[in-house]
N, CA, C and O atoms as a GROMACS GRO file, in nm:
protein
  336
    1MET      N    1  29.860  13.465   7.470
    1MET     CA    2  29.880  13.607   7.470
    1MET      C    3  30.006  13.600   7.555
    1MET      O    4  30.024  13.516   7.642
    2SER      N    5  30.092  13.698   7.521
    2SER     CA    6  30.211  13.745   7.598
    2SER      C    7  30.186  13.845   7.708
    2SER      O    8  30.083  13.912   7.716
    3GLY      N    9  30.285  13.849   7.792
    3GLY     CA   10  30.256  13.962   7.909
    3GLY      C   11  30.264  14.083   7.842
    3GLY      O   12  30.190  14.163   7.901
    4GLY      N   13  30.323  14.138   7.740
    4GLY     CA   14  30.315  14.253   7.677
    4GLY      C   15  30.184  14.285   7.616
    4GLY      O   16  30.148  14.403   7.616
    5ASP      N   17  30.104  14.188   7.562
    5ASP     CA   18  29.978  14.197   7.490
    5ASP      C   19  29.893  14.238   7.586
    5ASP      O   20  29.811  14.327   7.566
    6ALA      N   21  29.907  14.168   7.715
    6ALA     CA   22  29.794  14.180   7.824
    6ALA      C   23  29.815  14.319   7.889
    6ALA      O   24  29.712  14.375   7.928
    7GLY      N   25  29.926  14.380   7.904
    7GLY     CA   26  29.969  14.505   7.954
    7GLY      C   27  29.888  14.592   7.862
    7GLY      O   28  29.797  14.665   7.902
    8SER      N   29  29.925  14.582   7.745
    8SER     CA   30  29.863  14.675   7.626
    8SER      C   31  29.714  14.664   7.629
    8SER      O   32  29.651  14.766   7.600
    9ALA      N   33  29.651  14.562   7.657
    9ALA     CA   34  29.498  14.556   7.661
    9ALA      C   35  29.456  14.622   7.775
    9ALA      O   36  29.351  14.685   7.768
   10ALA      N   37  29.531  14.619   7.895
   10ALA     CA   38  29.489  14.682   8.005
   10ALA      C   39  29.491  14.823   7.984
   10ALA      O   40  29.397  14.894   8.017
   11ARG      N   41  29.595  14.866   7.928
   11ARG     CA   42  29.611  15.010   7.912
   11ARG      C   43  29.514  15.057   7.816
   11ARG      O   44  29.461  15.166   7.840
   12SER      N   45  29.485  14.997   7.719
   12SER     CA   46  29.365  15.037   7.625
   12SER      C   47  29.229  15.039   7.680
   12SER      O   48  29.145  15.126   7.659
   13ARG      N   49  29.215  14.931   7.755
   13ARG     CA   50  29.065  14.930   7.842
   13ARG      C   51  29.072  15.055   7.942
   13ARG      O   52  28.970  15.121   7.963
   14ARG      N   53  29.185  15.084   7.999
   14ARG     CA   54  29.176  15.194   8.092
   14ARG      C   55  29.159  15.334   8.038
   14ARG      O   56  29.102  15.426   8.097
   15ALA      N   57  29.223  15.341   7.905
   15ALA     CA   58  29.184  15.457   7.832
   15ALA      C   59  29.053  15.480   7.784
   15ALA      O   60  28.998  15.590   7.784
   16ARG      N   61  29.009  15.381   7.745
   16ARG     CA   62  28.866  15.365   7.691
   16ARG      C   63  28.787  15.416   7.808
   16ARG      O   64  28.726  15.522   7.790
   17ASP      N   65  28.778  15.355   7.928
   17ASP     CA   66  28.726  15.374   8.055
   17ASP      C   67  28.721  15.530   8.082
   17ASP      O   68  28.620  15.592   8.114
   18LEU      N   69  28.830  15.577   8.066
   18LEU     CA   70  28.869  15.734   8.122
   18LEU      C   71  28.805  15.828   8.010
   18LEU      O   72  28.770  15.942   8.041
   19ALA      N   73  28.789  15.776   7.871
   19ALA     CA   74  28.731  15.842   7.772
   19ALA      C   75  28.567  15.846   7.810
   19ALA      O   76  28.496  15.940   7.774
   20ILE      N   77  28.528  15.757   7.872
   20ILE     CA   78  28.397  15.747   7.928
   20ILE      C   79  28.382  15.838   8.043
   20ILE      O   80  28.290  15.920   8.042
   21VAL      N   81  28.454  15.833   8.128
   21VAL     CA   82  28.452  15.888   8.243
   21VAL      C   83  28.473  16.049   8.259
   21VAL      O   84  28.408  16.124   8.332
   22LEU      N   85  28.573  16.079   8.180
   22LEU     CA   86  28.593  16.231   8.165
   22LEU      C   87  28.476  16.313   8.126
   22LEU      O   88  28.472  16.420   8.187
   23PRO      N   89  28.392  16.296   8.053
   23PRO     CA   90  28.275  16.389   8.028
   23PRO      C   91  28.199  16.408   8.144
   23PRO      O   92  28.168  16.519   8.188
   24VAL      N   93  28.165  16.284   8.201
   24VAL     CA   94  28.098  16.280   8.331
   24VAL      C   95  28.159  16.368   8.434
   24VAL      O   96  28.090  16.450   8.494
   25CYS      N   97  28.307  16.351   8.462
   25CYS     CA   98  28.337  16.428   8.560
   25CYS      C   99  28.342  16.570   8.534
   25CYS      O  100  28.333  16.655   8.622
   26GLY      N  101  28.359  16.597   8.396
   26GLY     CA  102  28.339  16.752   8.364
   26GLY      C  103  28.192  16.814   8.376
   26GLY      O  104  28.172  16.934   8.396
   27ILE      N  105  28.102  16.725   8.364
   27ILE     CA  106  27.971  16.768   8.377
   27ILE      C  107  27.956  16.800   8.562
   27ILE      O  108  27.900  16.898   8.609
   28LEU      N  109  28.010  16.710   8.627
   28LEU     CA  110  28.001  16.738   8.765
   28LEU      C  111  28.072  16.837   8.814
   28LEU      O  112  28.006  16.909   8.889
   29VAL      N  113  28.195  16.870   8.798
   29VAL     CA  114  28.265  16.985   8.831
   29VAL      C  115  28.187  17.118   8.787
   29VAL      O  116  28.166  17.205   8.871
   30LEU      N  117  28.146  17.132   8.665
   30LEU     CA  118  28.084  17.237   8.639
   30LEU      C  119  27.934  17.268   8.663
   30LEU      O  120  27.873  17.359   8.607
   31MET      N  121  27.881  17.181   8.754
   31MET     CA  122  27.754  17.200   8.793
   31MET      C  123  27.739  17.303   8.909
   31MET      O  124  27.822  17.308   8.999
   32PRO      N  125  27.648  17.371   8.906
   32PRO     CA  126  27.605  17.491   8.985
   32PRO      C  127  27.646  17.451   9.139
   32PRO      O  128  27.710  17.533   9.205
   33PRO      N  129  27.612  17.332   9.192
   33PRO     CA  130  27.661  17.309   9.343
   33PRO      C  131  27.807  17.310   9.348
   33PRO      O  132  27.853  17.355   9.453
   34PHE      N  133  27.880  17.277   9.270
   34PHE     CA  134  28.039  17.271   9.272
   34PHE      C  135  28.082  17.426   9.243
   34PHE      O  136  28.166  17.484   9.313
   35VAL      N  137  28.027  17.476   9.151
   35VAL     CA  138  28.068  17.620   9.124
   35VAL      C  139  28.041  17.716   9.222
   35VAL      O  140  28.114  17.814   9.241
   36GLY      N  141  27.917  17.687   9.299
   36GLY     CA  142  27.873  17.762   9.407
   36GLY      C  143  27.979  17.760   9.522
   36GLY      O  144  27.999  17.856   9.596
   37LEU      N  145  28.035  17.660   9.528
   37LEU     CA  146  28.146  17.651   9.645
   37LEU      C  147  28.250  17.758   9.632
   37LEU      O  148  28.300  17.811   9.731
   38PHE      N  149  28.287  17.793   9.490
   38PHE     CA  150  28.376  17.889   9.477
   38PHE      C  151  28.355  18.020   9.445
   38PHE      O  152  28.450  18.094   9.419
   39ALA      N  153  28.217  18.065   9.446
   39ALA     CA  154  28.148  18.187   9.426
   39ALA      C  155  28.143  18.283   9.524
   39ALA      O  156  28.038  18.337   9.559
   40ARG      N  157  28.268  18.313   9.576
   40ARG     CA  158  28.276  18.405   9.684
   40ARG      C  159  28.319  18.535   9.652
   40ARG      O  160  28.427  18.541   9.593
   41ALA      N  161  28.260  18.640   9.676
   41ALA     CA  162  28.319  18.782   9.618
   41ALA      C  163  28.444  18.829   9.692
   41ALA      O  164  28.526  18.908   9.644
   42ASP      N  165  28.450  18.780   9.800
   42ASP     CA  166  28.576  18.814   9.886
   42ASP      C  167  28.716  18.764   9.873
   42ASP      O  168  28.818  18.806   9.928
   43ILE      N  169  28.699  18.668   9.789
   43ILE     CA  170  28.834  18.589   9.755
   43ILE      C  171  28.853  18.623   9.605
   43ILE      O  172  28.764  18.607   9.522
   44THR      N  173  28.968  18.667   9.578
   44THR     CA  174  29.028  18.690   9.460
   44THR      C  175  29.176  18.636   9.423
   44THR      O  176  29.263  18.649   9.509
   45VAL      N  177  29.204  18.583   9.310
   45VAL     CA  178  29.324  18.537   9.265
   45VAL      C  179  29.379  18.617   9.154
   45VAL      O  180  29.319  18.612   9.047
   46ALA      N  181  29.499  18.701   9.168
   46ALA     CA  182  29.555  18.782   9.075
   46ALA      C  183  29.450  18.903   9.050
   46ALA      O  184  29.468  18.967   8.947
   47GLY      N  185  29.353  18.938   9.124
   47GLY     CA  186  29.267  19.032   9.087
   47GLY      C  187  29.120  18.988   9.014
   47GLY      O  188  29.032  19.069   8.984
   48MET      N  189  29.113  18.848   8.995
   48MET     CA  190  29.006  18.782   8.963
   48MET      C  191  28.919  18.705   9.052
   48MET      O  192  28.973  18.620   9.123
   49PRO      N  193  28.796  18.722   9.061
   49PRO     CA  194  28.708  18.649   9.143
   49PRO      C  195  28.755  18.490   9.135
   49PRO      O  196  28.795  18.443   9.029
   50LEU      N  197  28.747  18.411   9.258
   50LEU     CA  198  28.791  18.271   9.254
   50LEU      C  199  28.681  18.210   9.165
   50LEU      O  200  28.722  18.118   9.094
   51VAL      N  201  28.568  18.235   9.154
   51VAL     CA  202  28.485  18.161   9.060
   51VAL      C  203  28.520  18.163   8.921
   51VAL      O  204  28.497  18.064   8.851
   52VAL      N  205  28.577  18.275   8.871
   52VAL     CA  206  28.632  18.273   8.732
   52VAL      C  207  28.762  18.189   8.716
   52VAL      O  208  28.790  18.125   8.614
   53VAL      N  209  28.829  18.194   8.814
   53VAL     CA  210  28.958  18.115   8.800
   53VAL      C  211  28.925  17.968   8.811
   53VAL      O  212  28.994  17.885   8.752
   54TYR      N  213  28.832  17.938   8.877
   54TYR     CA  214  28.779  17.768   8.894
   54TYR      C  215  28.721  17.759   8.759
   54TYR      O  216  28.760  17.662   8.694
   55LEU      N  217  28.644  17.830   8.707
   55LEU     CA  218  28.568  17.788   8.581
   55LEU      C  219  28.665  17.774   8.472
   55LEU      O  220  28.670  17.672   8.403
   56PHE      N  221  28.741  17.876   8.455
   56PHE     CA  222  28.848  17.856   8.337
   56PHE      C  223  28.962  17.753   8.384
   56PHE      O  224  29.002  17.678   8.295
   57GLY      N  225  29.010  17.740   8.491
   57GLY     CA  226  29.096  17.627   8.531
   57GLY      C  227  29.045  17.499   8.504
   57GLY      O  228  29.114  17.416   8.443
   58MET      N  229  28.915  17.471   8.548
   58MET     CA  230  28.837  17.333   8.514
   58MET      C  231  28.835  17.311   8.369
   58MET      O  232  28.860  17.200   8.323
   59TRP      N  233  28.804  17.418   8.291
   59TRP     CA  234  28.774  17.408   8.139
   59TRP      C  235  28.906  17.364   8.095
   59TRP      O  236  28.909  17.258   8.032
   60LEU      N  237  29.021  17.427   8.116
   60LEU     CA  238  29.161  17.407   8.055
   60LEU      C  239  29.206  17.266   8.103
   60LEU      O  240  29.271  17.190   8.030
   61ALA      N  241  29.163  17.231   8.245
   61ALA     CA  242  29.210  17.103   8.290
   61ALA      C  243  29.126  16.974   8.216
   61ALA      O  244  29.175  16.861   8.210
   62LEU      N  245  29.003  17.005   8.165
   62LEU     CA  246  28.919  16.900   8.079
   62LEU      C  247  28.979  16.900   7.947
   62LEU      O  248  28.999  16.795   7.885
   63ILE      N  249  29.011  17.029   7.897
   63ILE     CA  250  29.072  17.014   7.743
   63ILE      C  251  29.190  16.940   7.767
   63ILE      O  252  29.211  16.850   7.687
   64LEU      N  253  29.276  16.958   7.861
   64LEU     CA  254  29.404  16.888   7.844
   64LEU      C  255  29.400  16.747   7.869
   64LEU      O  256  29.467  16.664   7.808
   65ALA      N  257  29.314  16.720   7.966
   65ALA     CA  258  29.269  16.566   7.992
   65ALA      C  259  29.222  16.507   7.862
   65ALA      O  260  29.268  16.398   7.828
   66ALA      N  261  29.132  16.571   7.785
   66ALA     CA  262  29.079  16.512   7.664
   66ALA      C  263  29.183  16.493   7.569
   66ALA      O  264  29.186  16.389   7.503
   67LEU      N  265  29.284  16.600   7.553
   67LEU     CA  266  29.392  16.581   7.479
   67LEU      C  267  29.462  16.444   7.488
   67LEU      O  268  29.466  16.357   7.401
   68LEU      N  269  29.517  16.442   7.608
   68LEU     CA  270  29.602  16.327   7.654
   68LEU      C  271  29.518  16.177   7.647
   68LEU      O  272  29.581  16.074   7.621
   69VAL      N  273  29.397  16.174   7.666
   69VAL     CA  274  29.303  16.055   7.632
   69VAL      C  275  29.303  16.024   7.492
   69VAL      O  276  29.309  15.909   7.448
   70SER      N  277  29.294  16.151   7.408
   70SER     CA  278  29.265  16.107   7.275
   70SER      C  279  29.411  16.073   7.216
   70SER      O  280  29.413  15.985   7.130
   71ARG      N  281  29.510  16.120   7.246
   71ARG     CA  282  29.629  16.064   7.213
   71ARG      C  283  29.668  15.944   7.228
   71ARG      O  284  29.730  15.878   7.144
   72ARG      N  285  29.626  15.903   7.355
   72ARG     CA  286  29.663  15.755   7.411
   72ARG      C  287  29.569  15.656   7.310
   72ARG      O  288  29.618  15.562   7.247
   73LEU      N  289  29.428  15.694   7.305
   73LEU     CA  290  29.354  15.610   7.209
   73LEU      C  291  29.399  15.622   7.081
   73LEU      O  292  29.399  15.513   7.023
   74GLY      N  293  29.444  15.725   7.007
   74GLY     CA  294  29.505  15.734   6.872
   74GLY      C  295  29.620  15.642   6.876
   74GLY      O  296  29.629  15.549   6.796
   75ASP      N  297  29.711  15.665   6.967
   75ASP     CA  298  29.841  15.576   6.962
   75ASP      C  299  29.817  15.430   6.971
   75ASP      O  300  29.902  15.353   6.926
   76GLU      N  301  29.693  15.379   7.034
   76GLU     CA  302  29.665  15.235   7.043
   76GLU      C  303  29.606  15.193   6.914
   76GLU      O  304  29.622  15.076   6.881
   77ASN      N  305  29.529  15.286   6.824
   77ASN     CA  306  29.476  15.240   6.708
   77ASN      C  307  29.582  15.229   6.612
   77ASN      O  308  29.576  15.148   6.520
   78LEU      N  309  29.689  15.318   6.631
   78LEU     CA  310  29.775  15.288   6.528
   78LEU      C  311  29.872  15.152   6.551
   78LEU      O  312  29.914  15.080   6.460
   79ASP      N  313  29.892  15.138   6.672
   79ASP     CA  314  29.950  14.996   6.712
   79ASP      C  315  29.885  14.882   6.668
   79ASP      O  316  29.952  14.792   6.618
   80THR      N  317  29.750  14.871   6.680
   80THR     CA  318  29.674  14.773   6.640
   80THR      C  319  29.641  14.762   6.490
   80THR      O  320  29.571  14.672   6.443
   81GLY      N  321  29.707  14.877   6.410
   81GLY     CA  322  29.666  14.891   6.268
   81GLY      C  323  29.515  14.924   6.223
   81GLY      O  324  29.481  14.917   6.105
   82ALA      N  325  29.440  14.954   6.312
   82ALA     CA  326  29.306  14.999   6.284
   82ALA      C  327  29.299  15.124   6.217
   82ALA      O  328  29.368  15.221   6.249
   83ASP      N  329  29.206  15.123   6.114
   83ASP     CA  330  29.182  15.245   6.042
   83ASP      C  331  29.104  15.373   6.108
   83ASP      O  332  29.027  15.342   6.199
   84ARG      N  333  29.110  15.480   6.083
   84ARG     CA  334  29.042  15.582   6.153
   84ARG      C  335  28.922  15.611   6.085
   84ARG      O  336  28.845  15.698   6.128
   0.00000   0.00000   0.00000
């Protein structure tokens, strides 16, 4: 194996690992104990309660992270010639 193949294999392994860890992190950040940290009625962001900003912000962050991971995994499948 050449140095480029080893680097590509390591990136592929990291992307697959991230694809496994991402949903677990999503579950953790949306669990009531974490959400409860931001459920304060006295703090608002642009007139919205902090808990709403947190929930929608985490939701958006998880969607964007999933998009990036899926693109990386898709690019690796194209590089290896694997069928979808």
